[in-house]
C-alpha positions, 0 to 999 in steps of 0.5 A, a space after each residue: 399731195 395728201 397721200 405723199 404727206 401721209 406717207 412722209 408722216 408715217 415714215 418719220 413716225 416709224 423712224 422716230 419710234 425706232 429709238 431706245 428699246 423699252 423694257 417692261 420694267 420702265 413701262 411699268 414704272 411710268 405707268 405707276 407714275 402717271 396713275 399717281 399723278 392722275 390720282 393726285 390731280 383728279 378733282 375732289 368732290 369739293 371741286 365739283 361742288 364749287 363749280 356747280 355753285 358758280 353755275 348757280 350764281 351766274 344763273 342768279 345774275 342772269 335772273 337779276 339782269 333779265 327778270 324772272 320771265 320767259 326771256 331770262 337766259 340759262 347759264 350752262 357749263 361745257 368744255 372740260 367740266 362737262 367732259 369731266 376732263 378738268 383739273 383744279 386749275 382748269 377754266 370753267 366754260 359757260 354759255 348763256 343760252 336764251 333758247 333750248 333750241 339751236 337758233 341763229 343768234 346775231 354776233 352783235 346780240 352776243 356782244 351786247 349780252 356779254 357787255 350786260 353781264 360785264 357791267 354787273 361783274 364790274 360792280 362785283 369786282 369793285 366789291 372784291 367778289 371777282 377779279 379780272 373782268 375782261 370782255 374779248 369781243 374781237 375773237 371769233 367766239 366773243 367771250 367774257 373772262 372773270 375770276 371768282 375770288 372765292 374759289 380762284 376759278 376763271 370763268 369764260 362766258 360765251 353766248 349761245 355756244 351750241 357748238 361748244 356744248 355739242 362737242 363737249 357732250 360728244 367727247 364726254 360720251 366717246 371718252 366713256 368707251 375706254 377709260 384710258 382716254 379719260 386719263 390720257 385726255 387726247 382724241 388722238 387715241 382713236 388713231 393710235 388704237 386703230 379705233 375710229 370712234 369719232 367716225 363710227 359714232 358721229 357719222 350717224 348725226 351730231 345729236 348727242 342723244 343719238 350718239 348715246 344710244 349708239 354707245 351700247 354697240 361699242 362696249 369693249 370696242 378696240 379691246 384687242 388693243 392692249 397698249 397701256 397708258 404709259 405706252 400711249 403717253 410715250 407714243 404721242 409726243 414722238 408722233 408729234 415731234 416726228 412731223 414738226 417740219 411737215 406742218 408748213 407743207 400742209 399736213 393736217 390732223 383729221 380727228 374725224 378720220 383718225 389719220 393724217 391728211 393735208 389742207 391748204 389753210 396756210 396755218 402754222 398747224 392744222 387740226 380739223 374740227 371733227 364736226 366741221 372738217 372745213 374748220 381748223 381748230 388750231 387757227 389761232 396758233 401763230 409762229 410764236 405759239 408753235 415755236 413754244 409748243 414744239 419746245 415743250 413737245 421736243 423737251 417732253 419727248 427727250 425727257 420721257 425717252 431718257 426715262 425709258 432708257 434709264 438715264 433719269 429717274 422718276 423724281 426728275 421726270 415727274 418734276 419736269 412734266 408735272 412739277 410746280 414750275 414744270 416745263 416752263 423752266 426748260 426753254 433752252 433745249 440741249 440734247 447733250 445734257 439734262 437741263 435743271 
């Protein structure tokens, strides 16, 4: 069954990729557009500083709650900020850690910790310093949401989130191998380039220090692949669009192996956790979400291909993909007209 699905996925990909001929001029134009957008959205020094200041503030709150003692937790960042893949509108993921070592931390104790922080933040909310204080304790990973009024940054606080920290560290290290992956922000790049970075780096162990030591062995790894950012940007949505009808049959993305595989997870979409292939990182995606995701993917694919076929210009493509309203304006998809 896995082999059959893999072959179908590859067949559908090839068929979809045999679309309009792509000229060097259009690729070059898209490349410049993407680089311009990246430059305009890349965080400024002040964005880094404001997030670092928030981390200091939460550490001060931890000291107020637990006192200046050995049991005082340390609040550390992970997610997009640690990976250096964040934008000015990105959330700030934080973990409240009570130990420098990975230890088993009971779920109930995590919830108690979040409630303790929530009580303090509710008081801050009444003074107008923060807003949107919301504990979510029913999720697989309990979190506490809060928005800093001064910066507008939304913070997602969890407790002893070693898994999130570990993955963030590894992804940050892997991204440093190829600058395109930092801009593209997608791990699927490894599959596109026939470069299985996740596998070759991670197979020796999940210790970030070990991975970092291995990086020197992979300098210029995959250099023979000459695909530009624009070419990668065009290819990815086409790949995802081509397999839309295969997810219900068990299709799964293996980021660890860099290939399609299959699972019996009975989920709407399946992406293996590269640190634990038995887990689906897309488990929370339901029918409504997958419908909206594919509306976006199919619209994006159509707009990008229309641009590559010289049917629309840079301004319209940029507004659709990256404008203030962006893709949310285009839920009714018609292949016969450009919806604006």
